[in-house]
C-alpha positions in Angstrom: 0.2 0.1 0.3 1.7 3.7 -1.2 0.5 6.9 0.0 0.6 10.4 -1.8 3.3 13.0 -1.3 2.6 16.3 -2.0 5.1 18.1 -4.3 7.9 19.2 -2.2 11.2 20.1 -2.6 13.8 17.1 -2.4 14.5 16.2 1.2 11.9 18.6 2.2 10.5 17.9 5.9 6.7 17.0 5.4 3.7 16.4 7.5 0.4 14.4 7.0 -2.5 16.4 5.8 -5.0 14.9 8.6 -3.2 17.3 10.9 -3.4 20.2 8.8 -7.2 19.0 8.2 -7.3 19.8 12.1 -6.9 23.6 11.8 -9.3 23.9 9.0 -11.7 22.9 11.4 -10.6 25.3 14.1 -10.8 27.8 11.8 -14.4 26.6 10.3 -15.9 26.3 14.1 -14.7 30.0 14.4 -16.5 30.5 10.8 -13.6 32.4 9.2 -12.9 32.1 5.9 -10.6 29.2 4.9 -10.1 29.0 1.1 -8.1 32.1 0.6 -5.4 31.1 3.4 -5.3 27.7 2.1 -4.7 28.9 -1.6 -1.7 31.5 -0.4 0.2 28.1 0.8 -1.2 24.6 0.0 -2.2 22.5 -3.3 -5.8 22.0 -4.4 -6.8 18.8 -3.6 -3.9 17.9 -1.0 -6.8 17.9 1.9 -8.6 15.3 0.3 -6.4 12.2 1.0 -5.4 12.6 5.1 -2.1 10.6 4.3 -0.9 12.9 1.5 2.4 14.5 2.7 2.7 18.7 2.5 5.2 20.6 3.3 6.3 21.5 6.9 7.2 24.6 6.2 4.3 25.5 4.6 2.0 23.9 7.2 3.8 25.7 10.0 3.5 28.9 7.6 -0.2 28.5 7.7 -0.7 27.8 11.6 0.9 31.4 12.4 -1.5 32.7 9.3 -4.5 31.2 11.5 -3.7 32.6 14.0 -2.9 36.0 12.5 -6.8 35.3 11.3 -8.3 34.3 14.1 -7.0 37.3 15.7 -5.8 34.9 18.7 -2.7 34.6 19.3 -3.2 31.4 21.5 -5.2 29.9 18.7 -2.8 27.0 18.3 -2.7 26.2 22.4 -6.9 26.3 22.7 -6.9 24.2 19.8 -4.6 21.6 21.4 -7.5 21.4 23.9 -10.1 21.3 21.3 -9.4 18.1 19.1 -10.9 15.2 20.0 -8.8 12.1 20.7 -10.0 10.2 17.5 -9.9 13.1 15.2 -5.8 12.4 15.4 -6.7 8.9 13.8 -3.8 5.8 14.3 -1.5 7.5 16.4 -4.1 8.5 19.0 -5.3 5.3 19.1 -2.1 3.8 19.9 -0.7 5.8 22.4 -4.4 5.6 24.3 -3.9 1.8 23.9 -0.5 1.3 25.3 -0.9 0.2 28.9 0.9 2.6 31.1 2.2 5.8 30.5 5.9 5.0 29.5 4.7 2.6 26.5 2.5 5.7 25.7 5.5 8.1 25.9 7.6 5.5 23.9 4.9 4.8 20.8 4.2 8.8 20.6 8.4 8.8 20.2 8.4 6.2 17.8 5.4 6.6 15.8 5.1 10.6 15.1 7.5 10.3 12.7 5.2 8.4 10.6 3.0 11.7 10.7 6.0 14.2 10.4 9.3 13.9 9.5 12.6 16.5 10.1 11.1 16.4 14.0 13.0 15.2 17.1 10.3 13.1 19.1 12.2 11.3 22.0 12.2 10.5 25.6 14.8 10.7 27.6 15.7 9.5 31.0 16.8 11.7 33.3 16.6 10.5 36.8 13.7 11.4 38.8 12.4 13.3 35.9 11.6 11.6 32.1 11.2 14.6 29.1 9.6 14.1 26.1 10.8 15.9 23.4 9.5 18.1 20.1 11.5 19.8 18.0 11.8 20.7 14.6 15.2 20.5 13.2 15.5 23.2 10.7 16.0 26.3 12.9 14.7 28.5 9.5 11.3 27.0 9.8 9.8 29.8 12.1 8.0 31.6 13.5 6.7 28.1 15.0 5.2 28.7 17.8 1.6 27.8 17.3 2.7 24.3 15.8 4.6 24.1 19.7 1.6 25.0 21.8 -1.2 22.7 19.9 1.5 20.3 19.8 2.5 19.8 23.2 -1.4 20.7 24.4 -2.3 17.8 22.8 0.5 15.5 23.3 -0.5 16.0 27.3 -4.3 15.2 26.5 -2.9 12.3 24.6 -1.0 10.8 28.0 -3.6 12.0 30.3 -6.6 10.3 28.5 -4.5 6.8 28.9 -4.6 7.0 32.6 -7.8 6.1 35.2 -6.8 9.5 37.0 -6.2 12.8 36.7 -2.6 13.4 35.6 -0.4 16.6 34.7 3.5 16.8 33.7 5.9 18.0 36.4 6.5 21.1 34.0 6.8 21.9 30.1 9.0 23.8 28.7 8.8 26.0 25.3 12.1 27.3 23.2 10.0 30.5 22.2 9.7 33.6 23.8 6.9 34.4 26.5 4.0 35.4 24.4 3.0 39.3 24.7 -0.4 39.3 27.2 1.1 36.5 29.5 0.6 38.6 32.2 -2.8 38.6 32.0 -5.2 36.2 34.5 -6.8 34.9 31.4 -3.7 34.1 29.4 -2.2 32.4 32.6 -5.7 30.5 33.2 -5.0 29.2 29.4 -1.4 27.4 30.1 -3.0 26.4 33.4 -5.9 24.4 31.9 -3.7 23.4 29.1 -1.0 21.3 31.2 -1.8 22.2 35.1 1.5 22.6 35.7 4.8 25.2 35.5 4.8 26.7 31.9 8.7 27.9 31.5 9.4 29.8 27.9 12.9 30.7 26.4 14.0 27.0 26.7 16.5 26.0 24.5 13.7 22.8 23.0 10.2 22.2 24.0 9.7 19.6 26.7 7.3 17.7 28.9 8.4 16.8 31.9 7.4 13.6 33.4 7.4 12.0 37.3 9.1 8.9 37.1 6.9 7.7 39.4 3.8 8.2 37.1 5.2 5.7 33.9 4.0 2.7 35.0 0.9 4.0 36.4 -2.0 1.5 34.6 -4.0 3.2 31.3 -8.0 2.9 31.2 -8.0 0.3 28.6 -9.1 2.0 25.6 -8.7 0.8 22.0 -6.6 -2.2 23.8 -7.8 -4.8 21.3 -6.6 -2.3 17.8 -3.7 -1.8 19.0 -2.1 -4.9 17.4 -3.7 -3.8 13.9 -2.9 0.0 14.2 0.7 -0.4 15.4 0.8 -2.5 11.9 -0.8 0.6 9.8 2.0 2.7 11.5 4.5 0.3 10.4 3.8 0.6 6.9 3.9 4.0 6.9 7.4 4.4 8.5 9.5 6.0 5.9 12.2 3.8 4.3 15.5 3.9 5.7 18.0 6.0 4.3 21.7 6.5 4.6 22.9 5.2 8.0 23.0 8.4 9.7 26.2 10.0 11.1 27.8 10.0 14.6 27.9 13.6 14.2 24.1 14.0 13.7 23.3 12.3 16.5 25.7 14.1 18.6 24.5 17.3 17.3 21.1 15.9 18.5 22.1 15.2 22.1 23.6 18.6 22.2 21.0 20.2 20.8 18.8 18.7 23.7 21.4 19.7 26.7 22.0 22.3 25.6 21.7 25.4 28.9 19.9 22.4 30.4 22.4 20.1 31.2 26.4 20.0 31.0 27.3 19.0 27.5 30.4 17.0 28.2 31.9 14.5 26.5 31.4 11.8 29.1 27.8 12.7 29.1 27.2 12.6 25.2 28.9 9.5 25.0 27.0 8.0 27.5 23.9 8.9 25.9 25.0 7.2 22.7 26.2 4.3 24.6 30.0 4.9 23.5 33.3 5.1 25.6 34.5 9.1 25.6 37.5 7.6 23.7 35.8 6.3 21.0 33.2 9.2 20.4 36.2 11.3 20.0 37.8 8.7 17.4 34.7 8.6 15.5 33.6 12.3 15.2 37.5 12.8 14.1 37.0 10.0 11.6 33.8 12.1 10.6 36.1 15.4 9.9 34.7 17.1 13.2 34.8 17.4 17.2 32.8 17.7 20.1 33.6 21.3 20.3 32.6 22.2 16.6 29.4 20.5 17.1 28.8 22.3 20.1 30.0 25.9 18.4 27.6 24.9 15.7 24.6 24.3 17.8 25.3 27.6 19.7 25.5 29.7 17.0 22.5 28.1 15.2 20.3 28.4 18.1 22.0 31.9 19.6 21.1 33.5 15.7 17.6 32.1 15.9 17.1 33.7 19.7 18.5 36.9 18.9 15.8 37.4 15.8 13.3 37.0 18.4 13.7 40.9 19.4 11.5 40.1 22.9 14.6 38.0 24.2 17.2 39.6 26.2 20.9 38.6 25.3 21.6 38.0 28.9 19.1 35.5 28.7 20.7 33.9 25.1 24.0 33.6 26.7 22.5 31.6 29.8 20.0 29.1 27.9 22.8 28.6 25.4 25.2 27.5 28.4 27.7 30.8 28.7 28.8 32.6 32.0 27.6 35.9 31.2 26.8 37.9 27.8 30.8 39.2 27.7 31.3 35.4 26.9 28.6 35.1 24.5 29.7 38.9 22.7 33.2 37.3 22.0 32.0 34.0 20.6 29.4 35.6 18.6 32.0 38.5 17.1 34.1 35.7 16.4 31.3 33.2 14.5 29.9 36.5 12.6 31.9 39.4 12.7 29.1 41.7 14.9 28.4 41.7 18.4 24.9 40.2 19.3 23.1 43.9 19.7 24.8 44.7 16.3 23.4 41.4 14.7 19.7 41.7 16.0 19.3 45.1 14.7 20.2 43.3 11.1 18.0 40.2 11.5 14.1 40.3 10.4 12.3 39.9 13.5 10.9 35.9 13.8 10.2 33.7 16.9 
């Protein structure tokens, strides 16, 4: 069985049309004009098949445009709370049928790639706190706040729906800056209703933090009989294997997830990849790079992306990248680009 792919540049990350349909339904329920928005971003007929693969960049742009059209800066966050679980299709069913919260998290991490490529979805054990990470890999796909808030709100609903009791994560972390209007009680209530836990902004990646003690809580048993059949469908949707991933690519992913949040050291990165520090160093050298170079590249790309948002303070950016202060970031940034951070910011188009 094969499924159509929308016209897109080779190697372009994609997302299934069924997810975009959720945005369309959200706009329709608000009695807002849909056709002009779709015509600007999507080819005719692409929404007819829920498995059709659309350009992820265009999807993200549609989401941001939908928020502007609805005049609701919290459109994505609200939509993540409105979507019925069944609307999320086989991926939602597999999560609900997982058996425990731990299995639900792992199912989400494994099968999300069948719905959306070019994105990191993984579960990391960090002692008593487990992390569910969601991150679009291409830093140039911005702004992307609406997609991020929608995804984390929906995933929390899916996880909550697996349990026989009320559940909330320990915390939520967003890469984007705190939105305007967050200081109002109405905005705070929106985030509290969606997540029921503290929410942080301006972090290095998007995370759902889960208490280890919640992992083995049994689920309510919904859809258990369908699980094998739906998993078989998702496995047919898994993208064919390409050339083996280079170690430097795997290391870069680990760095991005830890930067400014945990110390990025050779032993720590090596352990995350099941290697010794010496093997890590030797294999990176064989690929013509090193851990230091990869950390520098990650810091530069993240710094450039964060500086493009005028609401982010340079001091906060420095700390989020693991620097001791603004002066250290300024020296490094001037070496990378020839300009200090504030000069670079004045020349950059705003994005978040």
